[in-house]
C-alpha positions as CSV (number, residue, x, y, z in Angstrom):
1,X,27.1,1.9,51.0
2,X,26.9,-0.2,47.7
3,X,24.4,-3.1,47.9
4,X,25.5,-6.5,46.9
5,X,21.8,-7.6,45.4
6,X,21.7,-8.3,41.8
7,X,19.8,-5.2,39.7
8,X,16.2,-6.0,38.8
9,X,15.6,-7.5,35.4
10,X,14.7,-5.3,32.6
11,X,10.8,-5.4,32.0
12,X,10.0,-7.7,29.1
13,X,8.2,-5.1,26.9
14,X,6.7,-7.6,24.6
15,X,5.0,-9.3,27.3
16,X,4.2,-6.2,28.9
17,X,1.9,-5.3,25.6
18,X,0.4,-8.4,26.1
19,X,-0.5,-8.8,29.4
20,X,-4.2,-8.7,30.7
21,X,-5.4,-5.0,32.0
22,X,-6.3,-4.2,35.4
23,X,-10.4,-3.7,35.6
24,X,-11.3,-0.4,34.9
25,X,-8.1,0.4,33.2
26,X,-8.0,2.4,29.7
27,X,-7.0,0.4,27.2
28,X,-3.8,1.3,25.3
29,X,-3.9,4.2,22.5
30,X,-4.0,3.2,19.0
31,X,-4.4,4.7,15.4
32,X,-7.8,3.8,14.2
33,X,-9.1,3.9,10.7
34,X,-12.0,6.6,9.9
35,X,-11.5,7.6,6.8
36,X,-10.7,5.7,3.1
37,X,-11.3,6.6,-0.1
38,X,-9.5,6.3,-4.0
39,X,-8.9,8.3,-7.0
40,X,-8.2,7.0,-10.6
41,X,-7.0,8.9,-13.2
42,X,-10.3,8.9,-16.0
43,X,-8.1,7.4,-18.9
44,X,-8.4,3.6,-18.8
45,X,-5.7,1.8,-20.9
46,X,-7.2,-1.9,-22.0
47,X,-4.8,-4.4,-23.0
48,X,-6.2,-4.1,-26.9
49,X,-4.7,-0.7,-26.9
50,X,-1.6,-1.7,-25.5
51,X,-1.2,-4.8,-27.8
52,X,-1.7,-1.9,-30.8
53,X,2.0,-0.9,-30.1
54,X,3.5,-3.5,-27.9
55,X,4.2,-7.3,-29.4
56,X,1.1,-8.5,-26.9
57,X,-2.6,-9.4,-27.0
58,X,-5.6,-9.3,-24.4
59,X,-5.0,-13.0,-23.8
60,X,-1.4,-12.8,-23.3
61,X,-1.7,-9.9,-20.9
62,X,-4.8,-11.8,-18.9
63,X,-3.7,-15.2,-18.9
64,X,0.0,-14.2,-17.5
65,X,-0.8,-11.3,-15.2
66,X,-5.0,-11.2,-14.6
67,X,-4.8,-7.4,-15.7
68,X,-7.6,-6.6,-18.0
69,X,-6.8,-2.9,-18.2
70,X,-5.3,-0.1,-16.3
71,X,-5.6,4.0,-15.6
72,X,-3.0,6.3,-17.3
73,X,-2.4,10.0,-15.9
74,X,-2.8,12.5,-18.5
75,X,0.7,14.3,-19.9
76,X,1.2,16.8,-17.2
77,X,-1.1,15.0,-14.6
78,X,1.7,14.7,-11.3
79,X,1.7,12.0,-8.6
80,X,0.5,15.1,-6.1
81,X,-2.3,15.9,-8.6
82,X,-3.7,12.3,-7.5
83,X,-2.6,12.3,-3.9
84,X,-5.0,15.8,-3.7
85,X,-7.9,13.7,-5.2
86,X,-7.8,10.8,-2.8
87,X,-7.0,12.9,0.4
88,X,-9.8,15.4,-0.3
89,X,-12.1,12.0,-0.6
90,X,-10.4,10.6,2.4
91,X,-11.5,13.9,4.6
92,X,-14.6,13.8,3.7
93,X,-15.2,9.8,4.5
94,X,-13.6,10.7,7.6
95,X,-16.0,13.7,8.5
96,X,-12.9,16.2,8.9
97,X,-11.2,19.4,7.3
98,X,-8.4,18.9,10.1
99,X,-5.3,16.4,10.4
100,X,-2.4,16.9,12.2
101,X,0.0,15.5,9.8
102,X,0.1,14.2,6.2
103,X,2.3,11.1,4.9
104,X,2.4,10.7,1.2
105,X,3.6,7.0,0.0
106,X,5.1,7.3,-3.3
107,X,7.7,5.8,-5.4
108,X,7.0,8.8,-7.9
109,X,7.4,12.0,-6.3
110,X,6.7,15.0,-7.9
111,X,10.3,16.1,-7.6
112,X,13.3,14.6,-6.1
113,X,13.5,17.6,-3.4
114,X,11.3,18.7,-2.0
115,X,9.2,15.9,-1.1
116,X,5.6,15.7,-2.2
117,X,3.6,15.8,0.9
118,X,4.1,19.5,1.6
119,X,2.8,20.8,-1.6
120,X,-0.5,17.9,-0.8
121,X,-0.7,19.2,2.3
122,X,-0.7,23.0,1.3
123,X,-3.5,22.2,-1.8
124,X,-5.9,20.4,0.8
125,X,-5.7,23.8,3.2
126,X,-3.8,22.1,5.5
127,X,-1.4,25.0,6.9
128,X,1.1,24.3,8.8
129,X,0.8,20.6,9.7
130,X,3.7,18.2,9.7
131,X,4.1,16.9,6.1
132,X,6.8,14.3,4.7
133,X,6.9,11.7,2.1
134,X,7.6,7.7,2.8
135,X,9.3,5.7,0.2
136,X,9.2,2.1,0.5
137,X,8.4,1.3,-3.0
138,X,5.2,-0.9,-3.5
139,X,5.1,-1.8,0.7
140,X,5.1,2.2,1.2
141,X,1.4,2.0,2.0
142,X,2.0,-0.7,4.8
143,X,5.1,1.4,5.9
144,X,3.1,4.5,6.0
145,X,0.7,3.0,8.5
146,X,3.1,1.9,10.8
147,X,4.8,5.6,10.3
148,X,1.4,7.6,10.7
149,X,0.7,5.2,13.7
150,X,3.2,6.0,15.1
151,X,2.7,9.5,15.4
152,X,-0.6,8.7,16.9
153,X,0.4,6.3,19.7
154,X,3.6,9.0,20.6
155,X,1.2,11.4,21.2
156,X,2.4,13.8,18.2
157,X,-0.7,13.7,16.4
158,X,-4.5,13.3,16.8
159,X,-5.4,13.1,13.3
160,X,-3.0,11.7,10.2
161,X,-3.9,11.3,6.4
162,X,-1.9,8.5,4.9
163,X,-1.9,8.9,1.3
164,X,-0.5,6.2,-1.1
165,X,0.0,7.9,-4.7
166,X,2.2,6.5,-7.7
167,X,2.1,7.7,-11.4
168,X,4.3,4.8,-12.8
169,X,3.9,6.1,-16.3
170,X,6.0,8.4,-15.1
171,X,9.0,6.1,-14.8
172,X,8.2,3.3,-17.3
173,X,9.4,2.9,-20.6
174,X,6.0,2.9,-22.3
175,X,7.8,0.1,-25.2
176,X,8.9,-2.1,-22.3
177,X,6.6,-5.0,-22.7
178,X,7.5,-6.7,-19.4
179,X,6.4,-3.7,-17.3
180,X,4.2,-1.5,-19.4
181,X,1.5,-4.5,-19.3
182,X,1.3,-4.2,-15.5
183,X,1.4,-0.9,-14.0
184,X,-1.3,1.6,-13.3
185,X,-1.7,5.0,-12.1
186,X,-3.3,5.9,-8.8
187,X,-3.9,7.1,-5.4
188,X,-5.5,5.5,-2.4
189,X,-5.9,7.4,1.3
190,X,-6.9,6.8,5.0
191,X,-7.6,9.1,7.8
192,X,-6.2,7.7,10.9
193,X,-7.6,8.9,14.7
194,X,-6.2,8.5,18.1
195,X,-8.4,5.8,20.0
196,X,-8.5,2.5,22.1
197,X,-6.4,-0.7,21.1
198,X,-9.4,-2.6,21.3
199,X,-12.2,-0.7,19.4
200,X,-12.9,-1.4,15.6
201,X,-10.5,0.0,13.1
202,X,-7.4,0.1,15.5
203,X,-4.5,-0.8,13.6
204,X,-1.4,-2.9,14.8
205,X,0.9,-5.9,15.2
206,X,2.8,-4.5,12.3
207,X,5.5,-6.9,11.0
208,X,8.0,-4.9,9.0
209,X,11.4,-6.2,6.8
210,X,14.1,-5.5,4.3
211,X,17.0,-6.9,2.7
212,X,19.2,-4.5,0.5
213,X,21.4,-6.9,-0.7
214,X,18.6,-7.2,-3.6
215,X,18.3,-3.6,-4.1
216,X,18.6,-4.2,-8.2
217,X,15.6,-6.6,-8.2
218,X,13.5,-3.5,-8.5
219,X,15.0,-0.3,-9.3
220,X,15.5,2.8,-11.2
221,X,19.2,3.0,-11.6
222,X,19.4,7.0,-12.2
223,X,18.9,10.4,-11.0
224,X,20.0,9.5,-7.5
225,X,23.7,10.1,-5.8
226,X,24.8,6.6,-7.1
227,X,24.3,7.3,-10.9
228,X,23.5,10.8,-11.3
229,X,21.7,12.2,-14.3
230,X,24.4,15.7,-15.9
231,X,23.5,17.9,-18.3
232,X,26.0,17.0,-20.5
233,X,25.1,13.3,-20.8
234,X,22.3,12.2,-23.4
235,X,19.4,10.6,-22.3
236,X,20.4,7.2,-23.7
237,X,23.4,7.2,-21.4
238,X,21.9,6.7,-18.2
239,X,18.8,4.8,-17.4
240,X,16.0,6.6,-15.8
241,X,13.4,4.0,-15.9
242,X,12.1,1.6,-13.8
243,X,13.4,-1.8,-14.1
244,X,12.2,-5.2,-12.0
245,X,13.9,-8.8,-12.5
246,X,10.3,-10.5,-13.1
247,X,11.0,-14.3,-11.7
248,X,12.8,-13.5,-8.9
249,X,10.6,-10.7,-7.7
250,X,7.7,-13.5,-8.0
251,X,9.3,-16.0,-5.7
252,X,10.4,-13.5,-3.7
253,X,7.1,-11.9,-3.0
254,X,5.3,-15.2,-2.1
255,X,7.9,-16.4,0.4
256,X,8.7,-12.5,1.8
257,X,4.4,-11.6,1.8
258,X,3.5,-15.2,3.5
259,X,6.2,-15.1,6.1
260,X,5.4,-11.3,7.5
261,X,1.7,-12.8,7.5
262,X,2.6,-15.3,9.7
263,X,4.6,-13.1,11.9
264,X,1.9,-10.4,12.2
265,X,-0.8,-13.2,12.5
266,X,1.5,-14.5,15.7
267,X,1.8,-10.6,16.7
268,X,-2.2,-10.7,16.8
269,X,-2.3,-14.2,18.3
270,X,-4.9,-14.7,15.6
271,X,-4.8,-17.9,13.6
272,X,-5.0,-18.2,9.0
273,X,-8.1,-19.1,9.8
274,X,-9.5,-16.4,11.5
275,X,-8.7,-14.0,8.6
276,X,-11.9,-13.0,6.8
277,X,-10.1,-10.6,4.3
278,X,-6.4,-11.1,3.0
279,X,-5.6,-8.1,1.5
280,X,-2.4,-7.8,-0.1
281,X,0.0,-5.3,-2.5
282,X,-2.0,-5.9,-5.9
283,X,1.1,-7.0,-7.6
284,X,-0.6,-9.2,-10.3
285,X,-3.3,-12.5,-9.7
286,X,-0.7,-14.9,-10.1
287,X,1.0,-13.8,-6.7
288,X,-1.8,-13.1,-4.9
289,X,-3.1,-16.7,-5.4
290,X,0.2,-18.1,-4.7
291,X,-0.1,-15.9,-1.3
292,X,-3.2,-17.3,-0.4
293,X,-2.3,-20.9,-1.6
294,X,0.9,-20.8,0.6
295,X,-0.8,-19.7,3.8
296,X,-3.7,-22.2,3.3
297,X,-6.3,-19.4,2.9
298,X,-9.1,-20.3,0.8
299,X,-8.7,-17.8,-2.5
300,X,-12.1,-16.5,-1.9
301,X,-10.8,-14.5,1.1
302,X,-8.1,-12.7,-0.9
303,X,-9.4,-9.5,-2.3
304,X,-8.5,-7.7,-6.0
305,X,-8.8,-5.5,-7.9
306,X,-6.0,-6.0,-10.1
307,X,-8.2,-6.8,-13.0
308,X,-9.7,-3.5,-13.5
309,X,-6.2,-1.0,-12.1
310,X,-3.5,-3.2,-12.7
311,X,-0.3,-3.0,-10.3
312,X,-0.6,0.7,-8.7
313,X,2.3,0.7,-6.3
314,X,1.7,2.6,-2.7
315,X,-2.0,3.0,-4.0
316,X,-2.6,-0.4,-4.7
317,X,-4.4,-1.4,-1.0
318,X,-6.1,1.3,-0.1
319,X,-7.7,1.2,-3.8
320,X,-8.4,-2.6,-2.9
321,X,-10.0,-1.6,0.3
322,X,-12.0,1.3,-1.0
323,X,-13.5,-1.0,-3.6
324,X,-13.9,-4.0,-1.5
325,X,-15.8,-2.1,1.2
326,X,-17.8,0.0,-0.9
327,X,-19.0,-3.6,-2.8
328,X,-19.9,-4.8,0.8
329,X,-17.0,-7.5,0.2
330,X,-15.6,-6.3,3.4
331,X,-17.9,-5.4,6.2
332,X,-17.8,-4.0,10.0
333,X,-16.2,-6.6,12.3
334,X,-14.6,-8.3,9.3
335,X,-10.8,-9.4,10.6
336,X,-8.7,-8.0,7.6
337,X,-4.8,-8.6,7.5
338,X,-2.9,-6.1,4.9
339,X,0.4,-7.6,3.8
340,X,2.8,-5.8,0.7
341,X,5.9,-6.7,-1.0
342,X,8.1,-4.0,-2.7
343,X,11.8,-2.7,-4.0
344,X,14.1,-2.4,-1.6
345,X,13.7,-4.9,-1.1
346,X,11.0,-4.2,1.6
347,X,8.0,-6.1,3.0
348,X,5.0,-5.6,5.7
349,X,1.8,-6.6,7.3
350,X,-0.4,-5.6,9.6
351,X,-4.3,-6.7,11.2
352,X,-7.3,-4.7,11.9
353,X,-10.8,-5.6,12.6
354,X,-12.7,-3.2,10.0
355,X,-15.0,-0.6,11.2
356,X,-18.3,0.9,10.3
357,X,-17.3,3.7,7.5
358,X,-18.3,4.9,4.2
359,X,-15.3,4.7,1.8
360,X,-15.2,6.9,-1.2
361,X,-14.9,4.7,-4.0
362,X,-12.4,5.8,-6.8
363,X,-14.2,6.7,-9.8
364,X,-17.6,5.8,-11.5
365,X,-15.2,4.4,-14.5
366,X,-13.8,1.8,-11.9
367,X,-17.3,0.2,-11.2
368,X,-17.0,-1.6,-15.0
369,X,-14.5,-4.1,-13.3
370,X,-15.3,-3.9,-9.8
371,X,-13.5,-5.8,-7.4
372,X,-13.7,-9.8,-6.6
373,X,-12.4,-12.2,-4.8
374,X,-9.9,-14.7,-5.7
375,X,-11.2,-17.4,-8.1
376,X,-9.8,-20.4,-9.5
377,X,-9.6,-19.5,-12.9
378,X,-6.6,-20.4,-15.5
379,X,-3.8,-18.5,-15.7
380,X,-0.5,-19.4,-17.6
381,X,2.3,-20.8,-15.4
């Protein structure tokens, strides 16, 4: 006989996630950072070198972007080559030779098809593991973290190798002064393992977002199904170079990252003052300082290595983390917040308490201009 009683209310998943555990209950499964590394191509390109073929100067670039040098891949060196180097070092940092999945976050894959991750896994000797790419432009590493963490919390994987790698020199017109002065090539990688949500290194409280109405703000117009490259077309007929609306990107990057940081902090029940280190996507120094100022966070808590490596896309956050941890800027127990903004538009943030690990730093050449905290020096408006 049917009952007239009202059905029980649906459980509030968000409330359940933050409900206190019963005494003796096992903490929730989480993805825990256990390995970290970076790799940069050996070739360093200074602002002075760029000024030999661009109408610019070291002073002009440095005062507007905070960038002094960047690393360029050699001709014939692809994103997978950089990713393999960073991935191998991250595995060494984690003290493991085996993972269950490889995720590569990149805007510059070796080919449109297939994905770069399976090749990287093969070259690392990781036969038979799951391997796929994530494409969210400069937000790719944070999106990749969320994806890798999801594989672990769902029980699909016990360990995941996540690599952010980009070879922007493959898509930027070298004579495009607006973009050629900003971007560099590089790769950074982390290893995540299954662990408990309350242990150091547990990554969580993600905030992810997008706005496809602004897709043209950061883009490569040709090469996809919308604007196809055809055999009978001359290169001048299709624009296969990277383009960016700089002023609009500056405004959106600040507002989107700041809002995302606040959402992630709220989910973690942290206050801005609780953050020991903000590690943003290394777009340029002006954006980094503006985000810190908008949040009311002291600039010295905002980690940056953009001066020595430029904007390396999906590689920028892990490269900054590797440099900062190796230089004891970030230490075990510190509260760290990651945030990024990129084409799509896309943005994302997450938090973690720093674990005790030994990162593999990018290259000896990077030590010439190590990671620093933000300073208040002059930048052009």
